[in-house]
N, C-alpha and C positions, 0 to 999 in steps of 0.2 A: 669456507669463509665467504666466497662470492654468493653462494646460495643464501646464507644467512643475511647478507646485506640486501639482496634482492627481496627477501621476505620482509624485512623491516621497512624498506622503501614502499613495497606494495601495500603493507598494512597501514602505513602512514597515509598513503594516497587514499585508501578505502575509507579510513576513519574521517579524513578531511571531507570527502564527498558525503559521507553519512551526516556529519555535522552540518553541512550546507543544507541537506534535506530537512533536518530537524529545524534549523533556523527558518527555512522557507515555510515549513508547515506551521510553525508557531505564528509567523507573520500573517499567513493566510487565515489561520484560525482566529486571530485577534478581531477580525471584522466579519467572520462568517459563522454559519451554523454547521452542525455536524452533517446535515444533509447536503450542504454545498461542498464538503470535503470530498465526497465520493466522486462526483463528476470531475472535480479538479484533478484528483489523483489519476483518474482514467484519461483525462485530457493530456496530462503530462506523460502518461504511458505511451502515447502515440509516437513519441520520438525514440522509444526504447528499441534497442536492437539485440539485447542480451539479458541474461538472468541477473547480472549485477545491477543493471539499471532497473529492472523490475523489482528487485529487492529494495532498492533505494526508494522507489515509488510506494512500495508497501510500507516502508518505514515512514514516509511522508504521510500516508493515510492514517496509520496508527497514531502518529503524533498529533495530526490535525484533529482527529476524532476526540482525542484526550483533552484538547485545549479549546475547541470551538464551543459556541453556545449550544447547549443541549437541544436536540430535536427529538421530542417524545415519540414521533412516528418513524424514527430512523430504522428500527428493526422490523417494521411491518413487512411480512413476506420473506424475511431472512431466516434461514434455519437456525435453531438454537444450539444444535450440536456442532462441534468443531469438525469432526471427521465421520462421515458416513456416506453411503451411496447417494442419499438424498442431497447432502451438502455438495458433493461433487457435481451431481446433475444440475443443481441450482446454479452453481458458479458457471458451468459451461453454457447453460441456457441464457444467463444474464450477459455473458461475454459475447455470445453469438448474436444476441438481440441488438447489441450496440456495435457489432462488427469489430470488436477489440481482439488483438492478437493473443492466441493461446501459445504456451501456458502462462504467459506473462499476466494476462488479465486475471486469471484465477488466483495467481499468487497475490496480486494486489487486493483482490476481494477477500483474501484470507484475513486481512486486518479488520475488515468490516465484520466478518464472521466472529473473530475474536472479541470484538466490542459487544456484539449482540449475544454472545454466549455468556457474558458476565452476569 
């Protein structure tokens, strides 16, 4: 019984945080281009200390990319395949170049890869 209650409370907390990220992403996207979403998500990632935070920032980026003004050059230099050795190497190279923490940065960039693979 206690485990079930803790699970419900935990899920409610997670979904509330997720909804806050979605709202924040849409608010940012309302006045931004897709290209501005990427550095904003990575800036927000600077305060992350765990995977749940990185997941939330990935959701932020995915939502922001979906609602922001289209940037035709967004996917220049971004691999078109979702999972490959090339994709992994690209993400690590990008994250290392901006000194963003791994594996959190790669997780967030997954939202960009998803957008560019469409």
